[in-house]
N, C-alpha and C positions, 0 to 999 in steps of 0.2 A: 774968587772966593764964595761965591752969589752960586755961580756954578756947582759948584763941591759942594753947599747945601744944597740944594737943589735934588742932587745925587740921593744924598743922602736921606733928605725926608722920602725919596722913590724906596728907597732900597727901605725903608723904616713904612713902609703904607701897602710893601712889597709882604714884605715877615709878618704882619699881621693878617693880610688874608691868605698868606701859609697858614698860619695859626688858628684863624677863622674858618676858615675847609678843613682845616685839622681836623681840629674840637668839634667840628655839623660834624665828620666824617667816621669820630668816636663818636662821637653820642648817636648816631642812625644805627651803626655795631651795634652798640651798650643796647639803644633802647630792642634792635631787631635780639639777642641775644636775650633778654629779661619777658620777649613775649614769649618766644619760641622753651624758654623755663616753664615760661605760666601754662603753654599750652601743655607741657610734659605733665607739670602739677592735675592739668584737668583733667589730663588721656587717663592719668595714673590711676587717680581719682573714681572716674568713672569705671575704669574697670573694675575694682575692688566695690565698687555700687554695685553692678553688677551679679559676680559671684557675690553679694550678699542678698542681694538682690532673687538672687534663685532658689536659696535656702530660706530666704523667709517664705517663697512660693508652695515650697515642700510643706514648711509646717502649715501655712494658711493653709495647703490643700487637706493636707487631715484636718485642722482644724473645722472648715467646712464639715465632712466627715462625722464629727463627734457628735457637733452641735445636729447634726439630721440623727445620728443614735440615739441625743440625748430626749428631743424635741419626740419621737419615736415609743420610746420609753413610756414620755409621761402620757401621753395616746391610747398606749397598748395599760398601761397601767388604771388608768381612768377605766377604762374600758372595763377590765377585770375587775376591779373594786362599784360597776356598776351590776352584774350580772354577778357575782357575789349580793351582793345584799336582796335582790327580786328573786336568789335560788333563796337565799335564807328567809324571804318572805312566803315563796311558797312551803319550805320547808314549815310553816308555822299554819301557813294555812290549812294544810294536811294535819297537822296535829287539832289545830281543830274541829275540821273536820271529824275523824278520829274521838274527837273526845263528847262531839253532841250524839253521833253515833250510839256510842255507853249510857249517855246518858238518858238516852230515847229509851233506851232497851231499859234499863232499871223506871224509868216513869211508867211506862206501857205496863208493871210488873214483873218484867222481865219472865227468867224461865216458871216462877211460881205462877205467873198469869197465864203463863200458855198452858200449867196443870188444872190449876183453874175452871182454862175454855172447856178443855178435855171432860171434866169434871158435869160440865152444866148441860152436855147431848141429852139430847131428847131420843134418842134412837141410836141401833146399830151401826145405820149409815151416816147418821148427822158427827156419829165419837171418830170412823174414818173419816168424812172428813176434815174432821176439829183436828186427829191427825194427822193427814197430810200437809194440811196450812201451817200445823205448827212446824211439821219438818223444813219446806220449802223456807215457810222467813227462816228460821233460824241459818239454813243454809246460806240464804239471802245475806242475813246479816254476816257471817264468819266471813264469806266471803268478801262482802263490804271491807267487812276490817282488816282484810290482808290487803286489800286492793289498794285503801287507806295508806296501813301500815311500808309497805312496797313506799308509795307515794310523797312519801313520809323521808324515808331511806334515800330513797333516789334524792330527795331535793336535800338533804343536806351533804350527801353526797359528792354534789354539784359545788353545793356551794362552797366546800371544803378544795374542793379544784382548783372554784375561780379565784380563793383567796392567795391560793399557792399563787397562780399565775401574777396576781396583784404582787404578791410580794417579790419574784422575781424579776416585774418591770422597775419596783422602787429598786432595788439593788443592785439593776441596771444604770435606773440613771443618775444613783447618786455614783458607782463606779466612775462613768461614763464621765461626769460632774469632774472625776479628781485628777481623769486621764485626760481632758479639757486643758484642765491648769498646766501640766507639760511645756505643752503643744503651744501655746499662749502665750509660753516665758522664751519661749523658740521664738515663736515669728515674732514678737516686739522687742528682742535685742538683736536680732538682726535686722529690724527696720532700722532702729534707735539707733544702731551703729553705721548703714548707710546715711543717714540723716546728721551724724558727725562728724563723716568723714568731710559730706560735704559742707560741710560747716564751717571744720575744719581749715578752707583753701582761705586765703589772699581776695579780698574784694577785687582785684583784677582778674586771679584764675576763677573767679566765680562765672563771671560774666564770660564768659569763653564757653562757645558751644558744646563743645562736649563736657563741660560741668551743669552748662544749663536742661541740656538735654537729659544728662543722671535724673537730676534733679525733680524735672515733668516724669519721670519713670517710676521714681519714691512713688509721685501721688496716686498716681494711675493704678500703680500695683495695688496701698492700700484700699485706693478703693475698689480697684476690681474685686480686691479679695472679703470685702464684706460686700459684695452684690453677691459672689457665686454664696458666700457663705448663707445670706437670708434666704439664696431661692433653694441654695439644699435644705437648710432648717422647716421648710413649712408652717402653719400656725401651731401655737403653742396650744396644751387643751389646758385646760381648766381641772386642777386637781378638787377631789372634797377635801370641803375644809371640818377640820374637827368645831365642837360647840365653844368648845374650851379656847380655842384659837382665834376664831372668826371675832371673839368677845374678846381676848387679849388684843388684838388690832384694833378691834377699835377704840380702843380703849386710850391703847397705845399714840395713837395719832392724836387724839385730841392733847398731844403735852407738844405740839409743832406745828404751831398753824398753818393753817396751807396745804397741808403735807396728809393726802388721802387715805385712807386705811387699805383699798385695795391695795398702794403700793409698797403696803409691809407686807401682807399677803404676796404681792410678785417674790418677794423677799425669800419670803418664807417655804415657798414651794420651790424657788432656784435650786435653796441654799437646803433643806434637806424633804422638803414634798407632806410641808406642816407637820413635822415631827415624825415624820416615817424613818427617815435614818438619821441619826443626830451624831454620827460621827463617831474617836475623833477624827479625823481625815489625813491623808499620808501625809499634811503639813503641820497639823496638828491642830487645827481648827476643831471645836466642840459643841455643841448643842443644837437646838433647831434650828437657830440662827450662825448656825457654826463661824463661832468669834473664835478668834488667837485670844491665849489666854491674857495674851498683854493689854490689846487693844481693847477686853471686857473690860480689866481693872480701869484703864481710864477711864471708862464711859459707864460703869454701871451702876446698872437704877433697883431697887427694891422693888422690883412690877407689883408683887402680890403683898406687899408691906408685913414680911413676918417678922424682920429686924437680918436680912442676909441677904446674901447675892451670888446665886451661881449661871454660870453660863450650859447648865443642864437647863434648868431651870423653865417651863414657856414664857410663864410673865416676865420671868426678868430680864429673859433673852430678847421678847420681845421691842418691852419698852426700853432696852438698852440699846436695843435697834434706831428703833427713836430717833433716839437721843443724838445718838451718833451719826443719821443720814440729816435730822435738821441743821446739827454745826457743821455737815460736808456741803450744805448747800439747798436741801429737799424742804426746805421754810419755803415758806412765799408758792411752792408747788408748782414755780415757772418751770419750765420746760430745758431750760439750758442750766440748773437750778441742780432737777430733779436728775440731766443725764451726770452732772460733776459729782453728786450725791453719790451713785450709781458707779461711778471709775471709781470712786475712794474706799468702797466698800470690797472693789475685785475690778482692780484696773485690765479690766477687757472689755472691746466692745462688744462682742459676742454676749457677755454676759448683761449689758446694759438693753439689748435688744432682745434678750430670756424674758431677763425680767421683765422687761415692757407690755412686751409679747404675751405671759401670765395674769399679768397686770388686766388688761384691755380685753383679756377672756373671761374672768374672773370677776372682771365689771358686765359684760353681755353676758354671762349666765345667771347674774342676778334678776337682770332686765325681762329673762324668758319667762 
C-alpha cells in the first residue's frame, strides 16, 4: 500500500513538472511573440515617421528659402526708402537754390536794374562794356536757372523711382509672408503627425531601438530645419517707423508691465511693415497688426479713445496687440514668456525668430 502511494506521489510530481515546463515554454513563446509584435509596431511606426520627415524636410526647405526672401525684401525696402528720402531732399535743395537765385535777381533790380545801369554810362565805350556785362549776367542767370530746374526734375524723378522700388519691395515682403504661412502649416502638420505616431506606441514598443531611433530623428530634423532657416535668413533690417506708429507702440507697451515697445514694433514690422500692407491676408487677417476679426473682437482696445474699435485703425490695432501679447505671456518681458506670446500670435518658430530679429534691429538703430 505504501509502495502504491509512493508511485502515485511520483506520478503527481512528474505531472506538475511537465505542467511547469509546458507553462514556461508557453510563456517564453508568448513573450517572444509579444516582443516580435512590439518590434513590428516600432518598425512600422519608424517607417511612417521616415516618410513624414521627408515631407517635413521638403516643406522646411521651402520655408527657409521663403524666410530668406522675406528678409531680403525688408532690406531692399529699407534701402529704397532711404534712397527715396535722400532724393526728395535733393529735389528740395534744388528747388531752394532756384528760388534763391530768382529772389537775388529781383533784389538787385532785375532787368530794370540792368537797364538803369546802361543809362548811367559815361561814354560810348562804357556803354558797350555795360551792355556786354548785362548780356553775360543774363546768360549766366538763365544757364544757372536751367541747371537748377534740371537738377530739381532729376531729383524728383529719382525720388519717384526709388519709392516705386520701395513699394515693390513692400509688396514682395507681404506676399512672401502670406506664402510662408502655407509652407509652415505643411511642415508643422508633418512634424506633429510624426510625433503623434510615436506617442501612440505602447510603452514597450517605444523603448525598442527602431522607435528610439525614429524619435531622435524627429528631434534632429526639427533642430536642423531651424538652423538652416536662421542661416538662410540672415540679419533682419529695421524698417523706418512712421511717427504715428512709434508713438502708439510706446504708449501701448506701457499697458503691459515689462514689455518693451520695440517688441510691439517688431510685430508691427513683420505683420505689415508698420502699416505699409494692411491686408486683408489670404487667411482673412486685417489691419496693421494683422488680426483675425474674431481674435480682435475678443481683445479689442479703443486705443485712440474715439468710442469705437477697428482692427484697421493703427491705434486700436497696436493697443489690442499689446493686450493680446500681454495675456499670452509677454507680461514681465521674460524670454520664455515673450516666446510663448509670439507663438500664440503666430504659431511658427520662424515668426518668433523674425520678430525678435526685427526688435533687435530696431533697438540697434535707435542707439546709432
